[in-house]
N, C-alpha and C positions, 0 to 999 in steps of 0.2 A: 340091354340096348334101349328099352323104353325109358329107363331111369335116366340115361344120358341125354335122351331127346327132350324130355319134359322141361328142363331149364331153358333150353334154346327156344322152344315153342312159346314158353311163358314170356320170355324176354321179347320175342318177336311180337306177340300179341300186345304186351304192355307198351312197347315203343310205337306200334301202329296206332294204338288208341291215343297216346300222348302226342305224337307228331302228325298223325293223319286226321285226328278228330279234335282233340282238346285245343291244341295250339291254333289251328285255323279258326275254330269257333271263337276263341279268346281274342285273336287279332281282329277278326271281323267285328266282334262286339265292341272292342275298344275303338276301332277305326270309326265305326258308326256313331259312337258316343262322343269322341273328341273331335272328329273331322267329318261331320255328317255330310256336308256338301261334296267334299272330295270323294268320300267313300261311295256316294251315290252317282258318281260320274261327272261332277261339276256341271250339272245341267243348268242351262239358262232358260228360265220360265218367262213367258209373256202371255198375259191374259189367261193364266191357268194351264197353259199348254207348253210342253217342252219344245223349244225351238232347236236345240242342239246342245252340244257340250262346249264349254269354254276351252277345252283341250284339243278338240279335233276340228280342223277347218272344214268348210263347206264350199261347194262349187257354185259361186254366185256369178251369173253371166249377164243378167239384165243391166241395162244402162243406168237404172236408178239405184243400183246397189254398188257398193265398193267391192272390188274383186280381190281375192287373196292371191297367195303365191301359186304358181303352177304346181300341180300335183303329178307325181310319177307313180302313184300307188295303184298299180294294176290297170285293168280295162276301164274302170269307172274312177274318175278323180275322187280323192279323199276316201277311198275304200279302206276302212280300218282293218279289214281282214287281209289286205294285201299291202300293208305298210312297207314302203321301200322307196329308195331314191332311184334315179335312172342308172346309176353305176357307170355312167359314161365318163371316161377320162377327159381332162381338159384338152388333150391333143386329138380327141376323136372328132372326125368331121360330122358325125351325126349330132353331136352336141352343138356344134356351130350352126348346123341347119335348124335344129330345134329353137335355138335362141333367135336366129334370123326370122323364123316364122312367128315367134312370140312377139318380137319387136314390131313386125309388120302388122300383126293383129291388134296390138296395143295402140299403135299410131292410128290405125283405121277407126278403132272404137273411141279414141280420145283425141279428136282432131284439134280441140282447143288447148290441149296440154302443151306446155313448152318445156324446153330443157331436156336433159338426158333422162332416160327412163331409169328409175331406181332399180338396182340389181335384183332386189328381192321380188320384183314383178316379172322378171324374165328367167329366173333360176329356181328350180324346185328344191325343196328342203330334203335333207337326208331321209326323213321319214315319209315324205309325201303327204303329211297330215298337218303341217304347220298352220295354226289358226291365226297367227299374227303377221302383220306387215309393219314396216317402219313408218314413222310419221311422215317421212318424205314420200313414201309410196302412196299414202292416203292423200297427201296434199297434191300430188301429181294427178290423181283421179278426181279431185274436188270439182273442177269445172264441168266435167261430164255429169256427175251426180247432181250437182246444183241445177244444171240446165234441165236434166231429165225430170227432176222433182219440182221444178219451177220455184226454187228457193234462193234467197240471196246467198252469195258465196260466204259472207261473214257468219251466217247462221250455221252453215255446214262446217266452216272452219272451227267454230266454237264447239260443235259436236266432236270433231276430231280431237281437239285439245282436251275435252272432257273424257274422251275414250282412251287417251294415251296413258299407259301405265309406265311409271318411272321405275328403274331398277332399285333394289333396296339400297345399294351403294353404287355410285357412278362407275367405279372401276370393275364392277362385277358383270355389267351388261349394258345393253342399250335400251332406250325407251321403245315400246311397242304399242301397236293398236290392234286389239282383237277385232277382226273383221265382222264376226257375227254380232258382237255387242254393239259395234258402231252401226251396223245395218238395222239392228233392233231399235236403236235410239232414233234412227231416221223414220222407221215405221211408227214409233210412238209419237213422233213429232207430227206426222201426217194425221194421226187420229185426234189430235187436239184442235 
């Protein structure tokens, strides 16, 4: 009986060491070697301090900052531990009410903005953590931010253009603006 059990235990121990120890250590080492920034969380550093991750949105609510997409991630917006969408169907009256409330709040916070509110400012992403908005959503908020920071609109527009990331190929995606990076650029401008 013991002789029959020895090979099974040996294979179990060997595979545990290979797949549970060696492989994770190797992939972690190679990830940190080849993709250090991504392996460390894609952190955005300002004045030696981590302000957040390029990959996870933050809840900006002040008038002098650009705001991101609404977050449906748990009790606290952009909670990475509770990543989720609202899971409300397009036919659900609760979704209509949430959108109505968001539109009302956006109109009140952005009285100078004209035109239709870009969709990404009134709908939450599937993860609830989306760090990006469309350039149109940034442009729509531009008058509020420029007025709150007492900056010329062309200066803020230039920051939006500089913060816009183009897709690798046009047919693969849309241009996006990382809200945290844009707000960090505004803060850096204030410090000069």
